[in-house]
mmCIF file of the N, C-alpha and C atoms, coordinates in Angstrom:
data_MODEL
# 
_entry.id   MODEL 
# 
loop_
_atom_site.group_PDB 
_atom_site.id 
_atom_site.type_symbol 
_atom_site.label_atom_id 
_atom_site.label_alt_id 
_atom_site.label_comp_id 
_atom_site.label_asym_id 
_atom_site.label_entity_id 
_atom_site.label_seq_id 
_atom_site.pdbx_PDB_ins_code 
_atom_site.Cartn_x 
_atom_site.Cartn_y 
_atom_site.Cartn_z 
_atom_site.occupancy 
_atom_site.B_iso_or_equiv 
_atom_site.pdbx_formal_charge 
_atom_site.auth_seq_id 
_atom_site.auth_comp_id 
_atom_site.auth_asym_id 
_atom_site.auth_atom_id 
_atom_site.pdbx_PDB_model_num 
ATOM 1   N N  . MET A 1 1  ? -52.606 -17.925 7.315  1.00 0.00 ? 1  MET A N  1 
ATOM 2   C CA . MET A 1 1  ? -52.842 -16.507 7.066  1.00 0.00 ? 1  MET A CA 1 
ATOM 3   C C  . MET A 1 1  ? -51.501 -15.849 6.636  1.00 0.00 ? 1  MET A C  1 
ATOM 4   N N  . PRO A 1 2  ? -51.486 -15.108 5.538  1.00 0.00 ? 2  PRO A N  1 
ATOM 5   C CA . PRO A 1 2  ? -50.174 -14.438 5.128  1.00 0.00 ? 2  PRO A CA 1 
ATOM 6   C C  . PRO A 1 2  ? -49.811 -13.370 6.151  1.00 0.00 ? 2  PRO A C  1 
ATOM 7   N N  . PRO A 1 3  ? -48.535 -12.992 6.183  1.00 0.00 ? 3  PRO A N  1 
ATOM 8   C CA . PRO A 1 3  ? -48.116 -11.935 7.107  1.00 0.00 ? 3  PRO A CA 1 
ATOM 9   C C  . PRO A 1 3  ? -48.727 -10.576 6.646  1.00 0.00 ? 3  PRO A C  1 
ATOM 10  N N  . LYS A 1 4  ? -48.862 -9.709  7.630  1.00 0.00 ? 4  LYS A N  1 
ATOM 11  C CA . LYS A 1 4  ? -49.278 -8.383  7.414  1.00 0.00 ? 4  LYS A CA 1 
ATOM 12  C C  . LYS A 1 4  ? -48.230 -7.569  6.766  1.00 0.00 ? 4  LYS A C  1 
ATOM 13  N N  . ILE A 1 5  ? -48.575 -6.772  5.693  1.00 0.00 ? 5  ILE A N  1 
ATOM 14  C CA . ILE A 1 5  ? -47.571 -5.925  4.999  1.00 0.00 ? 5  ILE A CA 1 
ATOM 15  C C  . ILE A 1 5  ? -47.780 -4.474  5.462  1.00 0.00 ? 5  ILE A C  1 
ATOM 16  N N  . ILE A 1 6  ? -46.676 -3.917  5.870  1.00 0.00 ? 6  ILE A N  1 
ATOM 17  C CA . ILE A 1 6  ? -46.711 -2.486  6.330  1.00 0.00 ? 6  ILE A CA 1 
ATOM 18  C C  . ILE A 1 6  ? -45.897 -1.680  5.338  1.00 0.00 ? 6  ILE A C  1 
ATOM 19  N N  . THR A 1 7  ? -46.456 -0.642  4.799  1.00 0.00 ? 7  THR A N  1 
ATOM 20  C CA . THR A 1 7  ? -45.782 0.204   3.813  1.00 0.00 ? 7  THR A CA 1 
ATOM 21  C C  . THR A 1 7  ? -45.454 1.477   4.470  1.00 0.00 ? 7  THR A C  1 
ATOM 22  N N  . THR A 1 8  ? -44.208 1.933   4.316  1.00 0.00 ? 8  THR A N  1 
ATOM 23  C CA . THR A 1 8  ? -43.793 3.232   4.839  1.00 0.00 ? 8  THR A CA 1 
ATOM 24  C C  . THR A 1 8  ? -43.199 4.027   3.723  1.00 0.00 ? 8  THR A C  1 
ATOM 25  N N  . ALA A 1 9  ? -43.233 5.382   3.869  1.00 0.00 ? 9  ALA A N  1 
ATOM 26  C CA . ALA A 1 9  ? -42.665 6.263   2.859  1.00 0.00 ? 9  ALA A CA 1 
ATOM 27  C C  . ALA A 1 9  ? -41.260 6.693   3.266  1.00 0.00 ? 9  ALA A C  1 
ATOM 28  N N  . THR A 1 10 ? -40.436 6.982   2.247  1.00 0.00 ? 10 THR A N  1 
ATOM 29  C CA . THR A 1 10 ? -39.060 7.412   2.507  1.00 0.00 ? 10 THR A CA 1 
ATOM 30  C C  . THR A 1 10 ? -38.949 8.768   1.902  1.00 0.00 ? 10 THR A C  1 
ATOM 31  N N  . ALA A 1 11 ? -38.430 9.694   2.689  1.00 0.00 ? 11 ALA A N  1 
ATOM 32  C CA . ALA A 1 11 ? -38.187 11.081  2.259  1.00 0.00 ? 11 ALA A CA 1 
ATOM 33  C C  . ALA A 1 11 ? -36.749 11.341  2.330  1.00 0.00 ? 11 ALA A C  1 
ATOM 34  N N  . MET A 1 12 ? -36.194 11.941  1.209  1.00 0.00 ? 12 MET A N  1 
ATOM 35  C CA . MET A 1 12 ? -34.816 12.336  1.214  1.00 0.00 ? 12 MET A CA 1 
ATOM 36  C C  . MET A 1 12 ? -34.744 13.763  1.615  1.00 0.00 ? 12 MET A C  1 
ATOM 37  N N  . SER A 1 13 ? -33.747 14.098  2.411  1.00 0.00 ? 13 SER A N  1 
ATOM 38  C CA . SER A 1 13 ? -33.532 15.488  2.836  1.00 0.00 ? 13 SER A CA 1 
ATOM 39  C C  . SER A 1 13 ? -31.971 15.762  2.952  1.00 0.00 ? 13 SER A C  1 
ATOM 40  N N  . THR A 1 14 ? -31.706 17.026  2.679  1.00 0.00 ? 14 THR A N  1 
ATOM 41  C CA . THR A 1 14 ? -30.321 17.366  2.850  1.00 0.00 ? 14 THR A CA 1 
ATOM 42  C C  . THR A 1 14 ? -30.219 18.411  3.980  1.00 0.00 ? 14 THR A C  1 
ATOM 43  N N  . MET A 1 15 ? -29.311 18.235  4.865  1.00 0.00 ? 15 MET A N  1 
ATOM 44  C CA . MET A 1 15 ? -29.179 19.188  5.904  1.00 0.00 ? 15 MET A CA 1 
ATOM 45  C C  . MET A 1 15 ? -27.790 19.800  5.904  1.00 0.00 ? 15 MET A C  1 
ATOM 46  N N  . ASN A 1 16 ? -27.696 21.042  6.208  1.00 0.00 ? 16 ASN A N  1 
ATOM 47  C CA . ASN A 1 16 ? -26.365 21.649  6.237  1.00 0.00 ? 16 ASN A CA 1 
ATOM 48  C C  . ASN A 1 16 ? -26.426 22.606  7.486  1.00 0.00 ? 16 ASN A C  1 
ATOM 49  N N  . SER A 1 17 ? -25.596 22.270  8.488  1.00 0.00 ? 17 SER A N  1 
ATOM 50  C CA . SER A 1 17 ? -25.650 23.038  9.711  1.00 0.00 ? 17 SER A CA 1 
ATOM 51  C C  . SER A 1 17 ? -25.087 24.406  9.547  1.00 0.00 ? 17 SER A C  1 
ATOM 52  N N  . GLY A 1 18 ? -24.435 24.672  8.452  1.00 0.00 ? 18 GLY A N  1 
ATOM 53  C CA . GLY A 1 18 ? -23.826 26.004  8.265  1.00 0.00 ? 18 GLY A CA 1 
ATOM 54  C C  . GLY A 1 18 ? -22.380 26.022  8.765  1.00 0.00 ? 18 GLY A C  1 
ATOM 55  N N  . GLU A 1 19 ? -22.098 25.118  9.723  1.00 0.00 ? 19 GLU A N  1 
ATOM 56  C CA . GLU A 1 19 ? -20.777 25.136  10.264 1.00 0.00 ? 19 GLU A CA 1 
ATOM 57  C C  . GLU A 1 19 ? -19.818 24.382  9.328  1.00 0.00 ? 19 GLU A C  1 
ATOM 58  N N  . ARG A 1 20 ? -18.634 24.847  9.186  1.00 0.00 ? 20 ARG A N  1 
ATOM 59  C CA . ARG A 1 20 ? -17.623 24.175  8.364  1.00 0.00 ? 20 ARG A CA 1 
ATOM 60  C C  . ARG A 1 20 ? -16.378 24.009  9.129  1.00 0.00 ? 20 ARG A C  1 
ATOM 61  N N  . PRO A 1 21 ? -16.355 22.973  10.001 1.00 0.00 ? 21 PRO A N  1 
ATOM 62  C CA . PRO A 1 21 ? -15.133 22.757  10.806 1.00 0.00 ? 21 PRO A CA 1 
ATOM 63  C C  . PRO A 1 21 ? -13.992 22.286  9.883  1.00 0.00 ? 21 PRO A C  1 
ATOM 64  N N  . ILE A 1 22 ? -12.816 22.603  10.269 1.00 0.00 ? 22 ILE A N  1 
ATOM 65  C CA . ILE A 1 22 ? -11.566 22.262  9.513  1.00 0.00 ? 22 ILE A CA 1 
ATOM 66  C C  . ILE A 1 22 ? -11.057 20.985  10.122 1.00 0.00 ? 22 ILE A C  1 
ATOM 67  N N  . VAL A 1 23 ? -10.910 19.909  9.263  1.00 0.00 ? 23 VAL A N  1 
ATOM 68  C CA . VAL A 1 23 ? -10.300 18.689  9.676  1.00 0.00 ? 23 VAL A CA 1 
ATOM 69  C C  . VAL A 1 23 ? -9.047  18.464  8.873  1.00 0.00 ? 23 VAL A C  1 
ATOM 70  N N  . ILE A 1 24 ? -7.937  18.326  9.565  1.00 0.00 ? 24 ILE A N  1 
ATOM 71  C CA . ILE A 1 24 ? -6.650  18.089  8.935  1.00 0.00 ? 24 ILE A CA 1 
ATOM 72  C C  . ILE A 1 24 ? -6.171  16.664  9.303  1.00 0.00 ? 24 ILE A C  1 
ATOM 73  N N  . ALA A 1 25 ? -5.755  15.965  8.244  1.00 0.00 ? 25 ALA A N  1 
ATOM 74  C CA . ALA A 1 25 ? -5.262  14.577  8.492  1.00 0.00 ? 25 ALA A CA 1 
ATOM 75  C C  . ALA A 1 25 ? -4.205  14.233  7.415  1.00 0.00 ? 25 ALA A C  1 
ATOM 76  N N  . ASN A 1 26 ? -3.354  13.279  7.789  1.00 0.00 ? 26 ASN A N  1 
ATOM 77  C CA . ASN A 1 26 ? -2.343  12.800  6.818  1.00 0.00 ? 26 ASN A CA 1 
ATOM 78  C C  . ASN A 1 26 ? -2.973  11.793  5.927  1.00 0.00 ? 26 ASN A C  1 
ATOM 79  N N  . VAL A 1 27 ? -2.384  11.578  4.757  1.00 0.00 ? 27 VAL A N  1 
ATOM 80  C CA . VAL A 1 27 ? -2.879  10.591  3.820  1.00 0.00 ? 27 VAL A CA 1 
ATOM 81  C C  . VAL A 1 27 ? -2.872  9.201   4.498  1.00 0.00 ? 27 VAL A C  1 
ATOM 82  N N  . GLY A 1 28 ? -3.937  8.490   4.404  1.00 0.00 ? 28 GLY A N  1 
ATOM 83  C CA . GLY A 1 28 ? -4.087  7.179   4.981  1.00 0.00 ? 28 GLY A CA 1 
ATOM 84  C C  . GLY A 1 28 ? -4.548  7.175   6.420  1.00 0.00 ? 28 GLY A C  1 
ATOM 85  N N  . GLN A 1 29 ? -4.603  8.329   7.057  1.00 0.00 ? 29 GLN A N  1 
ATOM 86  C CA . GLN A 1 29 ? -5.010  8.412   8.444  1.00 0.00 ? 29 GLN A CA 1 
ATOM 87  C C  . GLN A 1 29 ? -6.538  8.430   8.504  1.00 0.00 ? 29 GLN A C  1 
ATOM 88  N N  . THR A 1 30 ? -7.028  7.658   9.561  1.00 0.00 ? 30 THR A N  1 
ATOM 89  C CA . THR A 1 30 ? -8.474  7.597   9.768  1.00 0.00 ? 30 THR A CA 1 
ATOM 90  C C  . THR A 1 30 ? -8.939  8.754   10.621 1.00 0.00 ? 30 THR A C  1 
ATOM 91  N N  . ILE A 1 31 ? -10.017 9.409   10.163 1.00 0.00 ? 31 ILE A N  1 
ATOM 92  C CA . ILE A 1 31 ? -10.603 10.519  10.937 1.00 0.00 ? 31 ILE A CA 1 
ATOM 93  C C  . ILE A 1 31 ? -12.058 10.209  11.290 1.00 0.00 ? 31 ILE A C  1 
ATOM 94  N N  . GLU A 1 32 ? -12.598 10.888  12.218 1.00 0.00 ? 32 GLU A N  1 
ATOM 95  C CA . GLU A 1 32 ? -13.963 10.681  12.571 1.00 0.00 ? 32 GLU A CA 1 
ATOM 96  C C  . GLU A 1 32 ? -14.721 11.962  12.326 1.00 0.00 ? 32 GLU A C  1 
ATOM 97  N N  . LEU A 1 33 ? -15.836 11.873  11.556 1.00 0.00 ? 33 LEU A N  1 
ATOM 98  C CA . LEU A 1 33 ? -16.636 13.028  11.257 1.00 0.00 ? 33 LEU A CA 1 
ATOM 99  C C  . LEU A 1 33 ? -18.036 12.766  11.942 1.00 0.00 ? 33 LEU A C  1 
ATOM 100 N N  . PRO A 1 34 ? -18.231 13.302  13.134 1.00 0.00 ? 34 PRO A N  1 
ATOM 101 C CA . PRO A 1 34 ? -19.489 13.011  13.840 1.00 0.00 ? 34 PRO A CA 1 
ATOM 102 C C  . PRO A 1 34 ? -20.735 13.675  13.169 1.00 0.00 ? 34 PRO A C  1 
ATOM 103 N N  . CYS A 1 35 ? -21.841 12.912  13.244 1.00 0.00 ? 35 CYS A N  1 
ATOM 104 C CA . CYS A 1 35 ? -23.141 13.471  12.672 1.00 0.00 ? 35 CYS A CA 1 
ATOM 105 C C  . CYS A 1 35 ? -24.180 13.129  13.721 1.00 0.00 ? 35 CYS A C  1 
ATOM 106 N N  . VAL A 1 36 ? -24.997 14.132  14.055 1.00 0.00 ? 36 VAL A N  1 
ATOM 107 C CA . VAL A 1 36 ? -25.986 13.960  15.118 1.00 0.00 ? 36 VAL A CA 1 
ATOM 108 C C  . VAL A 1 36 ? -27.370 13.557  14.583 1.00 0.00 ? 36 VAL A C  1 
ATOM 109 N N  . ALA A 1 37 ? -27.491 13.247  13.308 1.00 0.00 ? 37 ALA A N  1 
ATOM 110 C CA . ALA A 1 37 ? -28.794 12.903  12.721 1.00 0.00 ? 37 ALA A CA 1 
ATOM 111 C C  . ALA A 1 37 ? -29.337 11.668  13.312 1.00 0.00 ? 37 ALA A C  1 
ATOM 112 N N  . GLN A 1 38 ? -30.639 11.681  13.560 1.00 0.00 ? 38 GLN A N  1 
ATOM 113 C CA . GLN A 1 38 ? -31.357 10.507  14.115 1.00 0.00 ? 38 GLN A CA 1 
ATOM 114 C C  . GLN A 1 38 ? -32.641 10.317  13.297 1.00 0.00 ? 38 GLN A C  1 
ATOM 115 N N  . ALA A 1 39 ? -32.997 9.070   13.016 1.00 0.00 ? 39 ALA A N  1 
ATOM 116 C CA . ALA A 1 39 ? -34.206 8.839   12.269 1.00 0.00 ? 39 ALA A CA 1 
ATOM 117 C C  . ALA A 1 39 ? -34.505 7.364   12.384 1.00 0.00 ? 39 ALA A C  1 
ATOM 118 N N  . GLN A 1 40 ? -35.714 6.947   11.986 1.00 0.00 ? 40 GLN A N  1 
ATOM 119 C CA . GLN A 1 40 ? -36.114 5.611   11.977 1.00 0.00 ? 40 GLN A CA 1 
ATOM 120 C C  . GLN A 1 40 ? -36.777 5.308   10.637 1.00 0.00 ? 40 GLN A C  1 
ATOM 121 N N  . PRO A 1 41 ? -36.262 4.546   9.713  1.00 0.00 ? 41 PRO A N  1 
ATOM 122 C CA . PRO A 1 41 ? -35.068 3.693   9.907  1.00 0.00 ? 41 PRO A CA 1 
ATOM 123 C C  . PRO A 1 41 ? -33.771 4.540   9.932  1.00 0.00 ? 41 PRO A C  1 
ATOM 124 N N  . TRP A 1 42 ? -32.697 3.932   10.311 1.00 0.00 ? 42 TRP A N  1 
ATOM 125 C CA . TRP A 1 42 ? -31.427 4.542   10.500 1.00 0.00 ? 42 TRP A CA 1 
ATOM 126 C C  . TRP A 1 42 ? -31.026 5.296   9.261  1.00 0.00 ? 42 TRP A C  1 
ATOM 127 N N  . PRO A 1 43 ? -30.584 6.588   9.311  1.00 0.00 ? 43 PRO A N  1 
ATOM 128 C CA . PRO A 1 43 ? -30.257 7.307   8.101  1.00 0.00 ? 43 PRO A CA 1 
ATOM 129 C C  . PRO A 1 43 ? -28.887 6.921   7.525  1.00 0.00 ? 43 PRO A C  1 
ATOM 130 N N  . SER A 1 44 ? -28.675 7.215   6.311  1.00 0.00 ? 44 SER A N  1 
ATOM 131 C CA . SER A 1 44 ? -27.324 7.028   5.697  1.00 0.00 ? 44 SER A CA 1 
ATOM 132 C C  . SER A 1 44 ? -26.729 8.457   5.604  1.00 0.00 ? 44 SER A C  1 
ATOM 133 N N  . PHE A 1 45 ? -25.431 8.506   5.652  1.00 0.00 ? 45 PHE A N  1 
ATOM 134 C CA . PHE A 1 45 ? -24.739 9.747   5.655  1.00 0.00 ? 45 PHE A CA 1 
ATOM 135 C C  . PHE A 1 45 ? -23.746 9.803   4.497  1.00 0.00 ? 45 PHE A C  1 
ATOM 136 N N  . THR A 1 46 ? -23.581 10.927  3.879  1.00 0.00 ? 46 THR A N  1 
ATOM 137 C CA . THR A 1 46 ? -22.632 11.081  2.813  1.00 0.00 ? 46 THR A CA 1 
ATOM 138 C C  . THR A 1 46 ? -21.824 12.338  3.060  1.00 0.00 ? 46 THR A C  1 
ATOM 139 N N  . TRP A 1 47 ? -20.509 12.189  3.098  1.00 0.00 ? 47 TRP A N  1 
ATOM 140 C CA . TRP A 1 47 ? -19.620 13.318  3.277  1.00 0.00 ? 47 TRP A CA 1 
ATOM 141 C C  . TRP A 1 47 ? -18.951 13.629  1.931  1.00 0.00 ? 47 TRP A C  1 
ATOM 142 N N  . TYR A 1 48 ? -18.753 14.888  1.689  1.00 0.00 ? 48 TYR A N  1 
ATOM 143 C CA . TYR A 1 48 ? -18.162 15.299  0.445  1.00 0.00 ? 48 TYR A CA 1 
ATOM 144 C C  . TYR A 1 48 ? -16.859 16.146  0.747  1.00 0.00 ? 48 TYR A C  1 
ATOM 145 N N  . ARG A 1 49 ? -15.907 16.032  -0.102 1.00 0.00 ? 49 ARG A N  1 
ATOM 146 C CA . ARG A 1 49 ? -14.768 16.933  -0.005 1.00 0.00 ? 49 ARG A CA 1 
ATOM 147 C C  . ARG A 1 49 ? -14.288 17.222  -1.390 1.00 0.00 ? 49 ARG A C  1 
ATOM 148 N N  . ILE A 1 50 ? -13.615 18.373  -1.552 1.00 0.00 ? 50 ILE A N  1 
ATOM 149 C CA . ILE A 1 50 ? -13.123 18.783  -2.876 1.00 0.00 ? 50 ILE A CA 1 
ATOM 150 C C  . ILE A 1 50 ? -11.557 18.624  -2.753 1.00 0.00 ? 50 ILE A C  1 
ATOM 151 N N  . LYS A 1 51 ? -11.069 17.845  -3.715 1.00 0.00 ? 51 LYS A N  1 
ATOM 152 C CA . LYS A 1 51 ? -9.608  17.700  -3.800 1.00 0.00 ? 51 LYS A CA 1 
ATOM 153 C C  . LYS A 1 51 ? -9.015  19.010  -4.151 1.00 0.00 ? 51 LYS A C  1 
ATOM 154 N N  . PRO A 1 52 ? -8.055  19.574  -3.410 1.00 0.00 ? 52 PRO A N  1 
ATOM 155 C CA . PRO A 1 52 ? -7.559  20.932  -3.663 1.00 0.00 ? 52 PRO A CA 1 
ATOM 156 C C  . PRO A 1 52 ? -6.873  21.161  -4.985 1.00 0.00 ? 52 PRO A C  1 
ATOM 157 N N  . ILE A 1 53 ? -6.204  20.173  -5.562 1.00 0.00 ? 53 ILE A N  1 
ATOM 158 C CA . ILE A 1 53 ? -5.493  20.443  -6.785 1.00 0.00 ? 53 ILE A CA 1 
ATOM 159 C C  . ILE A 1 53 ? -6.450  20.433  -8.015 1.00 0.00 ? 53 ILE A C  1 
ATOM 160 N N  . SER A 1 54 ? -7.334  19.448  -8.053 1.00 0.00 ? 54 SER A N  1 
ATOM 161 C CA . SER A 1 54 ? -8.134  19.276  -9.284 1.00 0.00 ? 54 SER A CA 1 
ATOM 162 C C  . SER A 1 54 ? -9.595  19.740  -9.096 1.00 0.00 ? 54 SER A C  1 
ATOM 163 N N  . ASN A 1 55 ? -9.949  20.158  -7.915 1.00 0.00 ? 55 ASN A N  1 
ATOM 164 C CA . ASN A 1 55 ? -11.371 20.526  -7.605 1.00 0.00 ? 55 ASN A CA 1 
ATOM 165 C C  . ASN A 1 55 ? -12.316 19.382  -7.845 1.00 0.00 ? 55 ASN A C  1 
ATOM 166 N N  . GLU A 1 56 ? -11.852 18.106  -7.906 1.00 0.00 ? 56 GLU A N  1 
ATOM 167 C CA . GLU A 1 56 ? -12.671 17.002  -8.101 1.00 0.00 ? 56 GLU A CA 1 
ATOM 168 C C  . GLU A 1 56 ? -13.418 16.705  -6.815 1.00 0.00 ? 56 GLU A C  1 
ATOM 169 N N  . LEU A 1 57 ? -14.704 16.452  -6.984 1.00 0.00 ? 57 LEU A N  1 
ATOM 170 C CA . LEU A 1 57 ? -15.572 16.179  -5.819 1.00 0.00 ? 57 LEU A CA 1 
ATOM 171 C C  . LEU A 1 57 ? -15.533 14.641  -5.506 1.00 0.00 ? 57 LEU A C  1 
ATOM 172 N N  . GLN A 1 58 ? -15.213 14.270  -4.278 1.00 0.00 ? 58 GLN A N  1 
ATOM 173 C CA . GLN A 1 58 ? -15.229 12.921  -3.857 1.00 0.00 ? 58 GLN A CA 1 
ATOM 174 C C  . GLN A 1 58 ? -16.270 12.807  -2.766 1.00 0.00 ? 58 GLN A C  1 
ATOM 175 N N  . SER A 1 59 ? -16.880 11.612  -2.628 1.00 0.00 ? 59 SER A N  1 
ATOM 176 C CA . SER A 1 59 ? -17.879 11.330  -1.597 1.00 0.00 ? 59 SER A CA 1 
ATOM 177 C C  . SER A 1 59 ? -17.547 10.069  -0.883 1.00 0.00 ? 59 SER A C  1 
ATOM 178 N N  . SER A 1 60 ? -18.025 9.993   0.365  1.00 0.00 ? 60 SER A N  1 
ATOM 179 C CA . SER A 1 60 ? -17.912 8.792   1.196  1.00 0.00 ? 60 SER A CA 1 
ATOM 180 C C  . SER A 1 60 ? -19.187 8.612   1.898  1.00 0.00 ? 60 SER A C  1 
ATOM 181 N N  . SER A 1 61 ? -19.739 7.361   1.859  1.00 0.00 ? 61 SER A N  1 
ATOM 182 C CA . SER A 1 61 ? -21.029 7.074   2.548  1.00 0.00 ? 61 SER A CA 1 
ATOM 183 C C  . SER A 1 61 ? -20.896 6.120   3.621  1.00 0.00 ? 61 SER A C  1 
ATOM 184 N N  . ARG A 1 62 ? -21.776 6.257   4.566  1.00 0.00 ? 62 ARG A N  1 
ATOM 185 C CA . ARG A 1 62 ? -21.900 5.307   5.677  1.00 0.00 ? 62 ARG A CA 1 
ATOM 186 C C  . ARG A 1 62 ? -23.353 5.014   5.912  1.00 0.00 ? 62 ARG A C  1 
ATOM 187 N N  . HIS A 1 63 ? -23.718 3.802   6.062  1.00 0.00 ? 63 HIS A N  1 
ATOM 188 C CA . HIS A 1 63 ? -25.107 3.448   6.272  1.00 0.00 ? 63 HIS A CA 1 
ATOM 189 C C  . HIS A 1 63 ? -25.257 2.928   7.669  1.00 0.00 ? 63 HIS A C  1 
# 
């Protein structure tokens, strides 16, 4: 007998807490940006920052 197939839906959402804490770090320094999101399956997080000189948007993801 073949295995049972379970189909689930995935919904994308964007959350903004409205808080904008200031994080200051030196170049090359590791920082921690906590996120309290919980979901099943485990959510992925993307953080954005604007480079001050060029206004270029950079992102960093964690799954």
